[in-house]
N, C-alpha and C positions, 0 to 999 in steps of 0.2 A: 472574435478570437476563440482561439484552441487551443493548451499546451501541446504544441503540434512540434515533434523532434528536431525542426528547423532554428527551434527557440531555446536555445539549450537553459534557459536562466529564468524564463519566461514566469515559471511558480513563486520565486519569492521575490518576485516586480510588484509594482504597487497597482492594485483597484483601478487606479486614475488615470495611469495610462495604458492598462488595458482597455477602459470604458472608451478613451482617446480613439485606441487603435481598431477599436469596433467602430464607432463613428467613422473612421476614415475609409473603413472598408478591409481593414489586416495591419501587416505591418509589411507591406512591399518594401522591400530596398534596406532595409536592416537586416545586416549580417550578423551571420552568430558571434562574432568577434565581439560585435559593438553591442551584443544584448550579454553578454559572458560581463563584459564590463561595467555594463550598466546595471546588471540583476546579476551579483555573485552569488553564489551557492553557500550560505549561510547554517549552518545545523548544530555542528559538534563545538560545543563552548574550547578554548584553546586549555585553560587551566582542568585539567582530566587526568594528573599525574596522581589522584588517593584512589580513582577507579578503576578495579582490575579490569583488563584485558584480555578476553578468553581466545585460546585458538577454535578454528573447529577443522575436527577430520573428514575427510571426502569419503564415504562409505561406498556409494554408489552414483550414477550418471543416470539418467534415464532422458527416451527424448523429449522436445518439446518443441512445440511449432515455431520457428525462427520471425512468422508475421503477426507474432501476438506481442499486443503492445500490454503488458503484464499491469495490472492496476491491484489485481484481487485475486487471494487466493486461499482454497480453503481445501483440507481434506476430510471425507465424508464417506462411511459405510463401501470404505474401498477403492472411490473415484476421488479425482482432484475435481473442483471445480474454482472456474477462472472466469472474470471479468476481466475484458480489454478496452482499451479505450482509443483516441483519437477521434475526431467526431466524422460519422458516417460509415467507420469500420467498425464500432463499438460493439463487444456482446458479452454475453453470459453462455458459457461454455461448462459442458462434462467431458472431464478428458479420464481415457487409462492409463494409469500409473505407470505400465512396464512398457509399453507401447508408445507413449504418446498420442495414439488415435483420438479425434475429437467423436463421442459419441453420440452427444447431442448438442444444440448448440441454437440460437437466436441472437439477431439482429437487432439494434437499440432503433430507434428513431435516428436520424438526419443528425438531428437538432442536438443530438446529447452523447457526451464525454463519459465511458463507462469508469467508474473508478471502483471503492473498495465493498467488497461482498463478504457476508458472511449466512451461515445456516443457522436456525435460531427455533425450536419447536416446531418440527417438520414446513418451514419457510424460506426460502431464498431471499435474502436484502440485500439490493443492489444500491451502491450512491452514483449519483453524478458529479461530474466536478463541479460547472461553474452554475448551474439551472435551479440550485436550490429544492431539489427533488429526488425523490428515491424511487425505486420500484419494489413489489412485493410480489414473489413466484412462487407458485405453487415446485414441492420441489422433484414431484415426479413426471408432471409434464410439459414444467416452465410456463404455463400460459400464465399470465400475470392476472395478480388476483388484486392488487392494491398499489396505491401510491401513498409516498408520507412527506411531509417538509421540512424543511430545516435551516436556519439563517446565517450558516455561515458555506463556506466552499467543501466540497465532499471530498476527503482523500482516500483513508484507510477507516476499515471497520472490522471489529469483532463481534463478543460479547461475551458476559460468565454468564452466572447461572439465574439471573433477575432481570439484566440490562443489555440492552445494543451499545456497542463501545466505538466510537467514532473520532476521527481527526481530523483536523484541517488546515494542515499543515504548519499552524504555528506549534509554542509549547504546549499550547491546550487540549486536553482528551475531554470529549464530554461523552456521561450516560444517559441513556436515553430509555423511556420508558419504552415499551415494544404495543403498547393498547395506543397511548395516548401523544407516543411522540416527544414528549414533554422532556426536556431538558432535566434531568435531578439531578446532576452532581456535575461540576468540570474541576479537573484533576488539570493540575500544571506541573510541565514536569524541568524538572531539574536535572541538572551535572556537580555537584556539593553544590554553589548559590547560586550558578549558572543558568537561565533558562535554556532547552534545547529544542531549536525552530526544528522546522520541515519535518517534522512527525507525519509517516507516510503510513504503508499497508501495518496493518495489528493481527497480532496473534494475541489473544489468551491461554497463557498457562499456568496453572496452580499458583494463582492469586499475582500470577506477575504477566506482564505488555510487554510483548518482545514488538519490537517499534522498528521498520526500517528508516535510518534518516537520510534522506533524499541527496541523491548526488555524494552518497557518503560510501563508504566499502566497510562501513560497520552497521550493526543492527544494536540497538540500545533493550536491557533489560531492565524495564521499572518496575520497581514497587507500585502495585496498584493501590496502595493504602496511602502513602505516601509524596507517591509522583517523582522519587530521588532513581535516577541511572544507579541500578546496582553493578552491575558490569558492562561494558563493552566486549561483542562478538564481531570478530575481525576476521571478516570472510575476504582478503585481500588477494588471499591466492587464489578462490575461487574465481574472484570479479574476473579475474586477469585472464581466466581461459577463456570467458564471453562476451565479455563491456570490448565492441567491434565501433563505437560511437561513442557519443557525447550523452545520448539520450538512452542508451542502451546501458541501463542504469540496475542494479539490484533491487528488486521489488517484488516481493510474492513470500508468502513464509507461511505453509501452511504444519500441523502438528497432529500425528496422528497417535491418539492418546492409548489407546486396545495397544498398538506396537511399540509404542513411545518414540516416534520419529518426527525429524525434522524434516522436512523439504524447503530449499528455496530453490528461487530464479529469478528470472530480473527480465526486462521487456528487450523484446524481440531473441531472448537466446534463443539457441537452437537445445541448450539440455535444461533438466532439474535435476538439481543435487541432492540427495538424502546427506544431512552431514550429525556428525555426533560433536556434541560442544564439548569441549576440554577444559579441565579446570573447577576452580570453584569460584562463586561472586562470594562479596563480605555478605 
C-alpha cells in the first residue's frame, strides 16, 4: 500500500487497515468518498482562538513541475532540493529556482515512497514513508553513501545545528543523532492544550519549527523548546491558486537564510511561491 493520491485520507488511517489492505493486494473497489469517511483528515485542534493567525503576502511565483508529488523541500546554495513521492515515481532532485528546471535527479527503487529531505553537513538525508529506512547521499553527485533506520513512519525532515529533526504524522517530532541515528529527544506539539496531529513537511528557522499540517491550508510555527504552536500561517489564498484535487495539498517549506526568504509549494503544483509572513507571533 502506498499513500496514493487516489486514497485521500489514508495517511490518517490505522496501520491495521493498511496491513489488511496490503495482504489483500491493495484497496481495489474502495472509493475516495469511502476513504474520506473512514479516515477523516484531523490535524488542527478546534480550540485555537488564543493562537495568532498570521497572513502570508505573495512576493513572487516561480515555475514548478506539476508532476512532482512534493514531500520534502530545501533551499541550499542557490538551488532547491526536492524529494517527491509515489512508489515507483519517487525522486530526489536539484531544481533551478528561477526556471523550475530539474538540474539533477535520481529515481528511488520502486518499492520506496520518497518523503522528507534535509541537507546537513554536506550530505542529503531523505526519508521514505512506510519502509522505516532513510537514505544518505553525497550533496554534489547524488551518489548514495549510506542508509539509516527509524522506528516510525517517515514524513517531514529538517535539522538544527546538532540534530536531524523528523515528523511521523502524529503530534510528535523526534530529534535524531546524525551519527548513531538514535532518538535523543521527542517533542510533542500542542496548540494550547490540544495535540496537533498530521505534522508533515518541516523547516527549522531561528529556533522555531515550521510544519505543514497535512490536508490543511495552514503552517504551524512551533516553539522548538516547548512544542507549543506560537502562530498559524494562513495560506488559504495561495492554496486556492493551485489545489486542483484532494491530494494536491500544501506541502513544502524552504527557507533561504541569507536572503531571509520563504518558499512554499504543494503536491503536483505548477508554481512555487515566495511569501512574506505578516504579523507577529506572541
